[in-house]
TORFITOR-520356 format. One record per residue: residue number from 1; residue in three letters; x, y, z of N, C-alpha, C in turn. Coordinates in nm, 4 decimals. Layout:
TORFITOR-520356
+--------+------+----------+----------+----------+----------+----------+----------+----------+----------+----------+
| fidren | nuza |      n.x |      n.y |      n.z |     ca.x |     ca.y |     ca.z |      c.x |      c.y |      c.z |
+--------+------+----------+----------+----------+----------+----------+----------+----------+----------+----------+
|    NUM |  ALA |        X |        Y |        Z |        X |        Y |        Z |        X |        Y |        Z |
...
+--------+------+----------+----------+----------+----------+----------+----------+----------+----------+----------+
This chain:
TORFITOR-520356
+--------+------+----------+----------+----------+----------+----------+----------+----------+----------+----------+
| fidren | nuza |      n.x |      n.y |      n.z |     ca.x |     ca.y |     ca.z |      c.x |      c.y |      c.z |
+--------+------+----------+----------+----------+----------+----------+----------+----------+----------+----------+
|      1 |  UNK |  12.1498 |  -1.5087 |   6.9475 |  12.1277 |  -1.6403 |   6.9004 |  12.0846 |  -1.7341 |   7.0231 |
|      2 |  UNK |  11.9861 |  -1.8349 |   6.9824 |  11.9390 |  -1.9151 |   7.1027 |  12.0600 |  -1.9851 |   7.1558 |
|      3 |  UNK |  12.0531 |  -2.0251 |   7.2766 |  12.1668 |  -2.0960 |   7.3275 |  12.2121 |  -2.2226 |   7.2615 |
|      4 |  UNK |  12.1233 |  -2.2932 |   7.2068 |  12.1492 |  -2.4168 |   7.1305 |  12.0557 |  -2.4234 |   7.0077 |
|      5 |  UNK |  12.0831 |  -2.3682 |   6.8946 |  11.9874 |  -2.3775 |   6.7791 |  11.9780 |  -2.5272 |   6.7498 |
|      6 |  UNK |  11.8588 |  -2.5819 |   6.7085 |  11.8574 |  -2.7124 |   6.6634 |  11.8355 |  -2.7260 |   6.5151 |
|      7 |  UNK |  11.8190 |  -2.6317 |   6.4651 |  11.8121 |  -2.6330 |   6.3050 |  11.8914 |  -2.5190 |   6.2389 |
|      8 |  UNK |  11.9166 |  -2.5319 |   6.1127 |  11.9857 |  -2.4313 |   6.0427 |  11.9065 |  -2.2899 |   6.0307 |
|      9 |  UNK |  11.7700 |  -2.3147 |   6.0154 |  11.6765 |  -2.1993 |   6.0070 |  11.6964 |  -2.1175 |   6.1455 |
|     10 |  UNK |  11.6854 |  -2.1935 |   6.2561 |  11.6963 |  -2.1310 |   6.3991 |  11.8261 |  -2.0512 |   6.4038 |
|     11 |  UNK |  11.9473 |  -2.1213 |   6.3457 |  12.0679 |  -2.0520 |   6.3666 |  12.0648 |  -1.9121 |   6.2818 |
|     12 |  UNK |  12.0232 |  -1.9333 |   6.1623 |  12.0249 |  -1.8082 |   6.0753 |  11.9258 |  -1.6963 |   6.1197 |
|     13 |  UNK |  11.8132 |  -1.7341 |   6.1694 |  11.7084 |  -1.6332 |   6.2220 |  11.7699 |  -1.5544 |   6.3392 |
|     14 |  UNK |  11.8749 |  -1.6269 |   6.4118 |  11.9202 |  -1.5402 |   6.5374 |  12.0329 |  -1.4397 |   6.4863 |
|     15 |  UNK |  12.0717 |  -1.4336 |   6.3757 |  12.1974 |  -1.3553 |   6.3387 |  12.1434 |  -1.2115 |   6.3180 |
|     16 |  UNK |  12.2522 |  -1.1333 |   6.3228 |  12.2273 |  -0.9917 |   6.2884 |  12.2110 |  -0.9790 |   6.1241 |
|     17 |  UNK |  12.1249 |  -0.8889 |   6.0775 |  12.0861 |  -0.8827 |   5.9359 |  12.2105 |  -0.8971 |   5.8415 |
|     18 |  UNK |  12.3169 |  -0.8315 |   5.8668 |  12.4485 |  -0.8509 |   5.7727 |  12.4821 |  -0.9870 |   5.7754 |
|     19 |  UNK |  12.4976 |  -1.0624 |   5.8780 |  12.5443 |  -1.2114 |   5.8906 |  12.4410 |  -1.2968 |   5.8412 |
|     20 |  UNK |  12.3164 |  -1.2621 |   5.8544 |  12.2053 |  -1.3469 |   5.8052 |  12.2126 |  -1.3499 |   5.6636 |
|     21 |  UNK |  12.2188 |  -1.2277 |   5.5880 |  12.2276 |  -1.2297 |   5.4469 |  12.3328 |  -1.3100 |   5.3828 |
|     22 |  UNK |  12.4515 |  -1.2856 |   5.4507 |  12.5645 |  -1.3493 |   5.3982 |  12.5709 |  -1.5039 |   5.4142 |
|     23 |  UNK |  12.5178 |  -1.5560 |   5.5316 |  12.5213 |  -1.6912 |   5.5465 |  12.3871 |  -1.7641 |   5.4896 |
|     24 |  UNK |  12.2794 |  -1.6932 |   5.4558 |  12.1711 |  -1.7442 |   5.3622 |  12.2270 |  -1.7740 |   5.2342 |
|     25 |  UNK |  12.3166 |  -1.6925 |   5.1932 |  12.3860 |  -1.7103 |   5.0487 |  12.4794 |  -1.8261 |   5.0477 |
|     26 |  UNK |  12.5474 |  -1.8307 |   5.1531 |  12.6427 |  -1.9552 |   5.1609 |  12.5761 |  -2.0743 |   5.1704 |
|     27 |  UNK |  12.4627 |  -2.0675 |   5.2595 |  12.3710 |  -2.1965 |   5.2535 |  12.3224 |  -2.2300 |   5.1236 |
|     28 |  UNK |  12.2709 |  -2.1472 |   5.0518 |  12.2167 |  -2.1643 |   4.9158 |  12.3228 |  -2.2383 |   4.8256 |
|     29 |  UNK |  12.4359 |  -2.1863 |   4.8302 |  12.5597 |  -2.2391 |   4.7524 |  12.5700 |  -2.3815 |   4.7905 |
|     30 |  UNK |  12.5791 |  -2.4193 |   4.9155 |  12.6059 |  -2.5327 |   4.9461 |  12.5070 |  -2.6382 |   4.9141 |
|     31 |  UNK |  12.3872 |  -2.5906 |   4.9471 |  12.2550 |  -2.6910 |   4.9260 |  12.2497 |  -2.7131 |   4.7634 |
|     32 |  UNK |  12.2913 |  -2.6109 |   4.6832 |  12.2900 |  -2.6363 |   4.5371 |  12.3993 |  -2.7307 |   4.4982 |
|     33 |  UNK |  12.5196 |  -2.7122 |   4.5498 |  12.6203 |  -2.7945 |   4.5029 |  12.6258 |  -2.9310 |   4.5738 |
|     34 |  UNK |  12.5470 |  -2.9612 |   4.6941 |  12.5291 |  -3.0821 |   4.7568 |  12.3873 |  -3.1161 |   4.7882 |
|     35 |  UNK |  12.3144 |  -3.1313 |   4.6946 |  12.1708 |  -3.1497 |   4.7119 |  12.1243 |  -3.2726 |   4.7872 |
|     36 |  UNK |  12.2150 |  -3.3753 |   4.7927 |  12.1924 |  -3.5016 |   4.8731 |  12.2516 |  -3.4914 |   5.0135 |
|     37 |  UNK |  12.3184 |  -3.3941 |   5.0468 |  12.3832 |  -3.3700 |   5.1793 |  12.2743 |  -3.3612 |   5.2939 |
|     38 |  UNK |  12.3059 |  -3.4042 |   5.4002 |  12.2138 |  -3.3913 |   5.5173 |  12.2619 |  -3.2563 |   5.5902 |
|     39 |  UNK |  12.1708 |  -3.1763 |   5.6139 |  12.1927 |  -3.0402 |   5.6814 |  12.1646 |  -3.0555 |   5.8179 |
|     40 |  UNK |  12.2385 |  -3.0143 |   5.9044 |  12.2171 |  -3.0282 |   6.0571 |  12.2917 |  -2.9253 |   6.1323 |
|     41 |  UNK |  12.2780 |  -2.9196 |   6.2670 |  12.3651 |  -2.8337 |   6.3526 |  12.4614 |  -2.9330 |   6.4110 |
|     42 |  UNK |  12.5774 |  -2.9108 |   6.4110 |  12.6933 |  -2.9788 |   6.4819 |  12.7967 |  -2.8725 |   6.5315 |
|     43 |  UNK |  12.8476 |  -2.8945 |   6.6518 |  12.9279 |  -2.7998 |   6.7227 |  12.8762 |  -2.6664 |   6.7150 |
|     44 |  UNK |  12.7390 |  -2.6585 |   6.7318 |  12.6657 |  -2.5277 |   6.7365 |  12.6552 |  -2.4508 |   6.6213 |
|     45 |  UNK |  12.6908 |  -2.4979 |   6.4969 |  12.6817 |  -2.4254 |   6.3679 |  12.6276 |  -2.5286 |   6.2551 |
|     46 |  UNK |  12.5847 |  -2.4679 |   6.1420 |  12.5494 |  -2.5425 |   6.0263 |  12.6402 |  -2.6296 |   5.9757 |
|     47 |  UNK |  12.6053 |  -2.7621 |   5.9545 |  12.6896 |  -2.8538 |   5.9108 |  12.6283 |  -2.9439 |   5.8004 |
|     48 |  UNK |  12.7110 |  -3.0071 |   5.7202 |  12.6737 |  -3.0815 |   5.6036 |  12.7402 |  -3.2126 |   5.5915 |
|     49 |  UNK |  12.6649 |  -3.3228 |   5.5855 |  12.7012 |  -3.4676 |   5.5958 |  12.6636 |  -3.5258 |   5.4740 |
|     50 |  UNK |  12.7443 |  -3.6107 |   5.4243 |  12.7110 |  -3.7020 |   5.2932 |  12.7698 |  -3.8489 |   5.3272 |
|     51 |  UNK |  12.6860 |  -3.9389 |   5.3193 |  12.7264 |  -4.0803 |   5.3458 |  12.7791 |  -4.0983 |   5.4806 |
|     52 |  UNK |  12.7177 |  -4.0201 |   5.5842 |  12.7462 |  -4.0396 |   5.7145 |  12.8729 |  -3.9620 |   5.7623 |
|     53 |  UNK |  12.9339 |  -3.8911 |   5.6726 |  13.0559 |  -3.8200 |   5.6963 |  13.0490 |  -3.6665 |   5.7036 |
|     54 |  UNK |  13.0962 |  -3.5940 |   5.7811 |  13.0944 |  -3.4546 |   5.7904 |  13.1775 |  -3.3870 |   5.6629 |
|     55 |  UNK |  13.1212 |  -3.3066 |   5.5823 |  13.1792 |  -3.2461 |   5.4750 |  13.2386 |  -3.1141 |   5.5058 |
|     56 |  UNK |  13.1429 |  -3.0104 |   5.5632 |  13.1866 |  -2.8811 |   5.5930 |  13.0827 |  -2.8193 |   5.6871 |
|     57 |  UNK |  13.1275 |  -2.7139 |   5.7469 |  13.0627 |  -2.6384 |   5.8319 |  13.0694 |  -2.4882 |   5.8098 |
|     58 |  UNK |  12.9768 |  -2.3994 |   5.8429 |  12.9959 |  -2.2603 |   5.8386 |  12.9488 |  -2.1924 |   5.9613 |
|     59 |  UNK |  12.9884 |  -2.0750 |   5.9913 |  12.9518 |  -2.0017 |   6.1111 |  12.9660 |  -1.8541 |   6.0989 |
|     60 |  UNK |  12.8867 |  -1.7817 |   6.1791 |  12.9017 |  -1.6411 |   6.1883 |  12.9693 |  -1.5923 |   6.3143 |
|     61 |  UNK |  13.0620 |  -1.4952 |   6.2942 |  13.1234 |  -1.4253 |   6.4064 |  13.1040 |  -1.2726 |   6.3930 |
|     62 |  UNK |  13.1361 |  -1.2140 |   6.4965 |  13.1187 |  -1.0752 |   6.4870 |  13.1745 |  -0.9962 |   6.3776 |
|     63 |  UNK |  13.2916 |  -1.0104 |   6.3333 |  13.3577 |  -0.9472 |   6.2318 |  13.3689 |  -1.0094 |   6.0975 |
|     64 |  UNK |  13.3462 |  -1.1437 |   6.0955 |  13.3392 |  -1.2180 |   5.9678 |  13.2529 |  -1.3449 |   5.9758 |
|     65 |  UNK |  13.2380 |  -1.4142 |   5.8786 |  13.1830 |  -1.5542 |   5.8767 |  13.2923 |  -1.6411 |   5.8205 |
|     66 |  UNK |  13.2833 |  -1.7653 |   5.8517 |  13.3836 |  -1.8567 |   5.8230 |  13.3183 |  -1.9874 |   5.7732 |
|     67 |  UNK |  13.4139 |  -2.0559 |   5.6828 |  13.3753 |  -2.1913 |   5.6325 |  13.4872 |  -2.2838 |   5.6878 |
|     68 |  UNK |  13.4306 |  -2.3854 |   5.7291 |  13.5115 |  -2.4840 |   5.7874 |  13.5171 |  -2.6075 |   5.6993 |
|     69 |  UNK |  13.6141 |  -2.6337 |   5.6054 |  13.5935 |  -2.7430 |   5.5077 |  13.6363 |  -2.8624 |   5.5538 |
|     70 |  UNK |  13.6906 |  -2.8728 |   5.6800 |  13.7351 |  -3.0021 |   5.7354 |  13.8473 |  -3.0808 |   5.6460 |
|     71 |  UNK |  13.9224 |  -3.0162 |   5.5789 |  14.0204 |  -3.0779 |   5.4869 |  14.1453 |  -2.9789 |   5.4832 |
|     72 |  UNK |  14.2421 |  -3.0085 |   5.5396 |  14.3787 |  -2.9357 |   5.5262 |  14.4330 |  -2.9533 |   5.3772 |
|     73 |  UNK |  14.4025 |  -3.0590 |   5.3072 |  14.4562 |  -3.0995 |   5.1753 |  14.3767 |  -2.9876 |   5.0871 |
|     74 |  UNK |  14.2573 |  -2.9695 |   5.1089 |  14.1838 |  -2.9012 |   5.0128 |  14.2312 |  -2.7454 |   5.0322 |
|     75 |  UNK |  14.2460 |  -2.7051 |   5.1630 |  14.2991 |  -2.5581 |   5.1904 |  14.4345 |  -2.5488 |   5.1119 |
|     76 |  UNK |  14.5255 |  -2.6410 |   5.1186 |  14.6520 |  -2.6468 |   5.0591 |  14.6281 |  -2.6388 |   4.9126 |
|     77 |  UNK |  14.5552 |  -2.7233 |   4.8485 |  14.5172 |  -2.7137 |   4.7030 |  14.4705 |  -2.5792 |   4.6520 |
|     78 |  UNK |  14.3867 |  -2.5034 |   4.7336 |  14.3374 |  -2.3932 |   4.6895 |  14.4102 |  -2.2612 |   4.7391 |
|     79 |  UNK |  14.5321 |  -2.2868 |   4.8036 |  14.6087 |  -2.1791 |   4.8680 |  14.6206 |  -2.0571 |   4.7773 |
|     80 |  UNK |  14.6420 |  -2.0548 |   4.6483 |  14.6566 |  -1.9328 |   4.5630 |  14.5205 |  -1.8592 |   4.5554 |
|     81 |  UNK |  14.4219 |  -1.9398 |   4.5326 |  14.2792 |  -1.8803 |   4.5212 |  14.2386 |  -1.8209 |   4.6700 |
|     82 |  UNK |  14.2747 |  -1.8741 |   4.7785 |  14.2424 |  -1.8465 |   4.8955 |  14.3203 |  -1.7043 |   4.9565 |
|     83 |  UNK |  14.4212 |  -1.6646 |   4.8809 |  14.5039 |  -1.5701 |   4.9323 |  14.4258 |  -1.4282 |   4.9659 |
|     84 |  UNK |  14.3246 |  -1.3867 |   4.9064 |  14.2496 |  -1.2695 |   4.9569 |  14.1828 |  -1.2923 |   5.0946 |
|     85 |  UNK |  14.1837 |  -1.4166 |   5.1502 |  14.0995 |  -1.4355 |   5.2616 |  14.2026 |  -1.4728 |   5.3943 |
|     86 |  UNK |  14.1545 |  -1.4485 |   5.4987 |  14.2222 |  -1.5182 |   5.6140 |  14.2085 |  -1.6499 |   5.6323 |
|     87 |  UNK |  14.3136 |  -1.7432 |   5.6170 |  14.3017 |  -1.8828 |   5.6293 |  14.3803 |  -1.9308 |   5.7387 |
|     88 |  UNK |  14.3419 |  -2.0055 |   5.8213 |  14.4153 |  -2.0736 |   5.9194 |  14.3698 |  -2.2304 |   5.9143 |
|     89 |  UNK |  14.4306 |  -2.3000 |   6.0138 |  14.4076 |  -2.4401 |   6.0214 |  14.2751 |  -2.4734 |   6.0021 |
|     90 |  UNK |  14.2375 |  -2.5112 |   5.8795 |  14.1028 |  -2.5688 |   5.8634 |  13.9911 |  -2.4600 |   5.8528 |
|     91 |  UNK |  14.0316 |  -2.3342 |   5.8648 |  13.9261 |  -2.2257 |   5.8602 |  13.9463 |  -2.1254 |   5.7545 |
|     92 |  UNK |  13.8460 |  -2.0901 |   5.6676 |  13.8612 |  -1.9764 |   5.5800 |  13.7544 |  -1.8665 |   5.6179 |
|     93 |  UNK |  13.8068 |  -1.7428 |   5.6499 |  13.7365 |  -1.6260 |   5.6822 |  13.7033 |  -1.5336 |   5.5810 |
|     94 |  UNK |  13.5826 |  -1.4839 |   5.5851 |  13.5245 |  -1.3942 |   5.4716 |  13.4708 |  -1.2744 |   5.5463 |
|     95 |  UNK |  13.4935 |  -1.1671 |   5.4912 |  13.4384 |  -1.0413 |   5.5269 |  13.3061 |  -1.0121 |   5.5021 |
|     96 |  UNK |  13.2076 |  -0.9528 |   5.5922 |  13.0702 |  -0.9152 |   5.5684 |  13.0806 |  -0.8117 |   5.4731 |
|     97 |  UNK |  13.1981 |  -0.7281 |   5.4541 |  13.1944 |  -0.6201 |   5.3673 |  13.2124 |  -0.6478 |   5.2094 |
|     98 |  UNK |  13.2532 |  -0.7823 |   5.1846 |  13.2772 |  -0.8182 |   5.0470 |  13.1487 |  -0.9116 |   5.0007 |
|     99 |  UNK |  13.1467 |  -0.9177 |   4.8736 |  13.0395 |  -1.0242 |   4.8274 |  13.0706 |  -1.1487 |   4.8639 |
|    100 |  UNK |  12.9837 |  -1.2358 |   4.8752 |  13.0005 |  -1.3720 |   4.8962 |  13.0493 |  -1.4379 |   4.7818 |
|    101 |  UNK |  13.1670 |  -1.5131 |   4.7941 |  13.2384 |  -1.5824 |   4.6771 |  13.1698 |  -1.6971 |   4.6519 |
|    102 |  UNK |  13.0547 |  -1.6997 |   4.5783 |  12.9543 |  -1.8049 |   4.5473 |  13.0390 |  -1.9112 |   4.4700 |
|    103 |  UNK |  13.1206 |  -1.8750 |   4.3696 |  13.1900 |  -1.9840 |   4.2949 |  13.2938 |  -2.0592 |   4.3780 |
|    104 |  UNK |  13.3556 |  -1.9904 |   4.4490 |  13.4648 |  -2.0599 |   4.5474 |  13.3899 |  -2.1512 |   4.6482 |
|    105 |  UNK |  13.2874 |  -2.1083 |   4.7047 |  13.2304 |  -2.1972 |   4.8011 |  13.1567 |  -2.3088 |   4.7366 |
|    106 |  UNK |  13.1073 |  -2.2993 |   4.6200 |  13.0537 |  -2.4070 |   4.5442 |  13.1616 |  -2.5074 |   4.5152 |
|    107 |  UNK |  13.2776 |  -2.4635 |   4.4614 |  13.3800 |  -2.5539 |   4.4315 |  13.4211 |  -2.6357 |   4.5608 |
|    108 |  UNK |  13.4387 |  -2.5638 |   4.6757 |  13.4839 |  -2.6262 |   4.7869 |  13.3907 |  -2.7380 |   4.8349 |
|    109 |  UNK |  13.2516 |  -2.6923 |   4.8311 |  13.1587 |  -2.8121 |   4.8638 |  13.1637 |  -2.9256 |   4.7682 |
|    110 |  UNK |  13.1654 |  -2.8956 |   4.6393 |  13.1827 |  -3.0035 |   4.5521 |  13.3099 |  -3.0968 |   4.5792 |
|    111 |  UNK |  13.4201 |  -3.0255 |   4.5826 |  13.5424 |  -3.0946 |   4.6131 |  13.5445 |  -3.1857 |   4.7340 |
|    112 |  UNK |  13.4860 |  -3.1235 |   4.8369 |  13.4621 |  -3.1998 |   4.9710 |  13.3812 |  -3.3320 |   4.9356 |
|    113 |  UNK |  13.2777 |  -3.3232 |   4.8480 |  13.2089 |  -3.4387 |   4.8254 |  13.2824 |  -3.5412 |   4.7489 |
|    114 |  UNK |  13.3727 |  -3.4938 |   4.6664 |  13.4604 |  -3.5785 |   4.5767 |  13.5540 |  -3.6602 |   4.6873 |
|    115 |  UNK |  13.6076 |  -3.5738 |   4.7814 |  13.7076 |  -3.6193 |   4.8697 |  13.6328 |  -3.7399 |   4.9492 |
|    116 |  UNK |  13.5063 |  -3.7169 |   4.9954 |  13.4387 |  -3.8033 |   5.0598 |  13.4182 |  -3.9351 |   4.9936 |
|    117 |  UNK |  13.3982 |  -3.9339 |   4.8662 |  13.3622 |  -4.0583 |   4.7878 |  13.4896 |  -4.1453 |   4.7730 |
|    118 |  UNK |  13.6111 |  -4.0891 |   4.7729 |  13.7376 |  -4.1672 |   4.7723 |  13.7907 |  -4.2104 |   4.8969 |
|    119 |  UNK |  13.7157 |  -4.1965 |   4.9993 |  13.7629 |  -4.2383 |   5.1264 |  13.6964 |  -4.3814 |   5.1534 |
+--------+------+----------+----------+----------+----------+----------+----------+----------+----------+----------+
């Protein structure tokens, strides 16, 4: 990966094929769920902002990819649904070996947008 990607396209292009396939799917889910969100690189990974506020991030790691919803409340609300995944403070980890949970990621993105509106 380039030392500091400046676009999401650069970030994705630098990934190994398995990570690239998964994260392109994640990106598509988020972009469909949040068509008005600004896509950018923040903290060295893809990020989505709406109304000037960060909604969520995602990133590739060697053994997994992760979604960072930036909301402990949301993670708590979805605790039962997130049981199959490794969840830690503000991070949801997904295995490259499993299908991308499109519906779950879409719901998380939409819920983050709703949270953003109520602030």
